[in-house]
C-alpha positions as CSV (number, residue, x, y, z in Angstrom):
1,M,125.5,90.8,105.9
2,T,124.5,91.3,102.3
3,F,122.0,89.6,100.1
4,F,124.0,86.7,99.3
5,G,125.1,86.3,102.4
6,L,121.5,85.3,103.7
7,A,120.8,83.5,100.8
8,I,124.4,81.4,101.7
9,L,123.0,80.9,105.0
10,T,120.1,79.7,104.3
11,V,120.6,77.1,102.1
12,M,123.2,75.6,104.2
13,S,120.3,76.2,107.0
14,A,117.6,74.2,105.0
15,L,120.6,71.2,104.3
16,M,121.7,71.0,108.3
17,A,118.0,71.0,108.1
18,V,117.6,68.0,106.7
19,Y,120.4,65.8,107.8
20,F,118.7,66.9,111.2
21,K,115.3,66.2,110.7
22,S,116.3,62.0,110.3
23,V,118.1,62.5,113.2
24,K,115.9,64.7,115.8
25,S,113.0,66.1,114.0
26,E,112.9,69.0,116.6
27,Y,116.1,70.0,115.6
28,G,115.5,70.6,112.2
29,L,112.5,73.0,113.3
30,F,114.8,75.3,115.6
31,I,117.5,75.2,113.2
32,S,114.5,76.5,110.4
33,L,112.9,79.2,113.2
34,V,116.4,80.8,113.4
35,V,117.0,81.1,110.0
36,C,113.5,82.4,109.7
37,I,114.1,84.6,112.2
38,V,117.2,85.5,111.3
39,A,116.2,87.1,107.6
40,M,113.1,88.4,109.2
41,V,115.3,90.4,111.0
42,F,117.3,91.2,107.6
43,G,114.5,92.0,105.6
44,I,113.1,94.4,108.3
45,S,116.5,96.8,108.2
46,K,116.0,97.1,104.7
47,L,113.2,99.0,105.3
48,T,114.7,102.1,106.4
49,Y,115.4,102.3,102.7
50,F,112.1,102.1,102.0
51,I,110.2,104.2,105.0
52,D,113.1,107.4,103.8
53,A,111.5,107.1,100.3
54,I,108.3,106.6,100.7
55,E,108.7,109.9,103.6
56,T,110.4,112.1,100.7
57,I,107.3,110.8,98.2
58,R,105.4,112.1,100.5
59,Q,106.2,115.4,100.9
60,Y,107.2,116.2,97.4
61,I,103.2,115.9,96.9
62,G,102.2,116.6,99.9
63,L,100.7,113.5,100.9
64,D,98.7,113.6,105.0
65,N,100.5,111.1,107.7
66,V,97.6,109.1,108.6
67,Y,97.6,107.5,104.5
68,V,101.5,106.8,105.0
69,M,100.9,104.7,108.2
70,I,98.0,102.9,107.4
71,I,100.1,102.0,103.9
72,L,103.0,100.7,106.2
73,K,100.8,99.7,108.4
74,I,100.2,97.4,105.5
75,I,103.4,96.6,104.2
76,G,103.9,95.3,107.9
77,I,100.8,93.1,108.8
78,S,101.6,91.5,105.3
79,Y,105.4,90.5,106.6
80,V,104.2,89.0,109.5
81,A,101.3,87.7,108.2
82,E,103.0,85.8,105.7
83,F,106.4,84.4,108.0
84,A,103.4,83.3,110.7
85,S,102.0,81.5,108.0
86,D,105.5,79.9,106.5
87,V,106.4,79.1,109.9
88,C,102.8,77.4,110.3
89,K,103.4,75.2,106.7
90,D,106.3,74.4,107.9
91,C,105.2,72.2,111.1
92,G,102.5,70.9,109.0
93,Y,100.1,72.8,110.3
94,N,98.4,73.5,107.0
95,A,95.1,74.9,108.3
96,M,96.5,77.3,110.9
97,S,98.2,78.6,108.2
98,N,95.5,79.6,106.1
99,Q,93.6,80.9,108.7
100,I,96.6,83.6,109.4
101,Q,96.5,84.1,106.3
102,M,93.2,85.5,105.9
103,V,92.8,87.1,108.6
104,G,96.2,88.9,107.7
105,K,94.2,89.9,104.6
106,L,91.2,91.0,106.3
107,T,93.1,93.2,108.9
108,V,95.1,94.5,105.8
109,L,91.5,95.3,104.9
110,C,90.2,97.2,107.7
111,I,93.2,99.2,108.1
112,S,92.4,99.9,104.4
113,M,89.1,102.0,104.6
114,P,90.2,105.2,104.9
115,I,92.2,105.0,102.1
116,V,89.1,103.2,100.2
117,L,87.3,105.9,101.2
118,A,89.2,108.6,100.5
119,L,89.3,107.9,97.2
120,L,85.9,106.8,96.5
121,E,85.1,110.5,98.1
122,T,87.9,112.7,95.8
123,I,86.4,110.4,92.3
124,G,82.9,112.0,94.2
125,D,84.4,115.1,93.8
126,C,84.9,115.2,90.8
127,F,81.6,113.8,89.1
128,K,80.6,116.9,91.2
129,I,82.8,119.4,89.9
130,G,82.3,118.6,86.4
131,E,78.0,118.7,87.2
132,V,78.2,122.2,87.5
């Protein structure tokens, strides 16, 4: 499926969901949820190109695998948190949606700490070299 096919599917499903909301509201929710899952699977399938590019960049600059895995985890957490948050918003649970976003951001912050510490260590090493 191409992006345009996904866009057409999404628009048609949104129209169907709006129609079913007035007839039987739970059908509109189910249609929306199924299309969101299809879109997420489509997006995840496109991530293979990104992962290959990251691997190529890692090989060129000699980046440690640990940092690449952290970056990929951050991307995954961001997508999952956004997806879950949007589904909660569609269901009318805005408070739950906000909590998912907050926990996602805190998780990203915690996972990114090794990168931040390595950056600070590198900056500290640069200043030590300049003192000599």
